[in-house]
C-alpha positions as CSV (number, residue, x, y, z in Angstrom):
1,X,40.8,175.2,-45.0
2,X,43.9,173.3,-44.0
3,X,47.6,173.9,-44.1
4,X,47.9,172.7,-47.6
5,X,45.5,175.4,-48.7
6,X,47.4,178.3,-47.2
7,X,49.6,179.2,-50.2
8,X,46.7,179.1,-52.6
9,X,44.5,181.2,-50.3
10,X,47.3,183.8,-49.8
11,X,47.9,183.9,-53.5
12,X,44.1,184.4,-54.2
13,X,44.0,187.1,-51.5
14,X,46.9,188.9,-53.2
15,X,44.9,189.2,-56.4
16,X,42.0,190.7,-54.6
17,X,43.5,193.3,-52.3
18,X,46.1,196.0,-52.7
19,X,47.1,195.4,-49.1
20,X,46.4,191.6,-48.7
21,X,46.6,189.4,-45.7
22,X,49.8,187.4,-45.7
23,X,50.3,183.6,-45.7
24,X,51.1,184.1,-42.0
25,X,47.8,185.8,-41.3
26,X,45.9,182.9,-42.7
27,X,48.2,180.4,-40.9
28,X,47.6,182.2,-37.6
29,X,43.8,182.1,-38.2
30,X,44.0,178.4,-38.8
31,X,46.2,177.8,-35.7
32,X,43.9,179.9,-33.6
33,X,40.9,177.7,-34.3
34,X,38.9,180.3,-36.3
35,X,36.3,179.0,-38.6
36,X,38.2,179.0,-41.9
37,X,36.8,177.7,-45.1
38,X,37.6,177.4,-48.7
39,X,35.3,177.1,-51.7
40,X,36.3,174.9,-54.6
41,X,34.9,174.6,-58.0
42,X,36.0,171.5,-60.0
43,X,38.9,171.1,-57.6
44,X,40.1,174.8,-58.0
45,X,40.2,177.0,-55.0
46,X,38.0,180.0,-55.9
47,X,37.1,181.5,-52.5
48,X,37.7,181.5,-48.7
49,X,36.3,182.9,-45.5
50,X,37.6,183.5,-42.0
51,X,35.4,184.0,-39.0
52,X,36.5,184.5,-35.4
53,X,33.9,183.7,-32.6
54,X,34.0,184.8,-29.0
55,X,31.2,183.7,-26.7
56,X,28.0,184.8,-28.5
57,X,29.5,187.1,-31.1
58,X,31.3,186.4,-34.4
59,X,33.5,188.6,-36.6
60,X,33.9,188.0,-40.3
61,X,37.6,188.8,-40.6
62,X,38.1,188.1,-44.3
63,X,36.2,186.7,-47.3
64,X,37.1,186.6,-50.9
65,X,36.2,185.1,-54.3
66,X,38.4,184.9,-57.4
67,X,37.6,187.8,-59.6
68,X,36.6,185.8,-62.6
69,X,33.8,184.3,-60.5
70,X,32.4,187.6,-59.2
71,X,28.7,188.1,-59.7
72,X,27.9,184.4,-59.9
73,X,26.7,183.9,-56.3
74,X,29.8,182.4,-54.8
75,X,30.4,185.3,-52.4
76,X,26.8,184.9,-51.3
77,X,27.3,181.2,-50.8
78,X,30.4,181.8,-48.6
79,X,28.7,184.5,-46.6
80,X,25.6,182.2,-46.0
81,X,28.0,179.4,-44.9
82,X,29.9,181.8,-42.6
83,X,26.7,183.0,-41.0
84,X,25.4,179.5,-40.5
85,X,28.6,178.2,-39.0
86,X,28.7,181.2,-36.6
87,X,25.1,180.7,-35.6
88,X,25.6,176.9,-35.0
89,X,28.7,177.8,-32.9
90,X,26.5,179.9,-30.6
91,X,26.9,183.4,-32.1
92,X,23.8,185.6,-32.0
93,X,25.5,188.5,-34.0
94,X,28.0,188.7,-36.8
95,X,30.2,191.8,-37.2
96,X,32.4,192.9,-40.1
97,X,34.3,195.8,-41.5
98,X,34.4,196.8,-45.1
99,X,36.0,199.5,-47.2
100,X,33.4,202.0,-48.5
101,X,35.1,201.8,-51.9
102,X,34.3,198.0,-52.0
103,X,30.8,198.7,-53.3
104,X,30.2,195.1,-54.4
105,X,30.8,193.8,-50.9
106,X,28.8,196.6,-49.3
107,X,25.8,195.7,-51.6
108,X,26.2,192.0,-50.7
109,X,26.2,192.7,-47.0
110,X,23.2,195.0,-47.3
111,X,21.4,192.4,-49.4
112,X,21.8,189.9,-46.6
113,X,20.4,192.3,-44.0
114,X,23.6,193.6,-42.5
115,X,23.2,197.2,-41.2
116,X,25.9,199.8,-40.7
117,X,26.4,200.5,-37.0
118,X,29.5,202.7,-37.2
119,X,32.7,203.9,-39.0
120,X,36.3,203.3,-38.0
121,X,38.2,206.3,-39.3
122,X,41.5,205.6,-41.1
123,X,41.2,201.8,-40.5
124,X,42.6,200.5,-43.7
125,X,45.9,201.3,-45.5
126,X,45.4,202.9,-48.9
127,X,47.5,203.9,-51.8
128,X,47.4,207.5,-50.5
129,X,46.7,207.8,-46.8
130,X,44.1,205.6,-45.0
131,X,40.6,204.6,-45.8
132,X,37.7,204.3,-43.3
133,X,36.0,201.1,-42.5
134,X,32.2,200.7,-42.4
135,X,31.2,198.6,-39.4
136,X,28.3,196.3,-40.1
137,X,26.4,193.8,-38.0
138,X,23.6,191.3,-38.4
139,X,21.5,189.4,-35.9
140,X,21.8,185.6,-36.4
141,X,18.5,184.0,-35.8
142,X,17.7,180.3,-35.6
């Protein structure tokens, strides 16, 4: 991901989330040196991921794929890439939070061997009130 991708990434995120990250959130991630990637298909931006690494841990902050490409393996491709980049960067564990209502994502993470290690009560804004976050982690092995 680079600065020229930010508007498209923020626009894609806005189609995926009721409470999306802003253009500024993605710009800050890029400026902070996070591992930020886009996935293109035939030149079209169809997905993105954002991973923050600190010493030997990494945190998947955001990942998304255009809805018309759901169920075609692109989310898995992005997740594999995020895990590999984190591992090559020295991380031994990858953490993430996910809404329990995002069953597709929960299933993807479990398929890749992530395990739930906790819950953050009222973590996400919701249409009514707040929604919990499930905390997942996975050991990254060489």
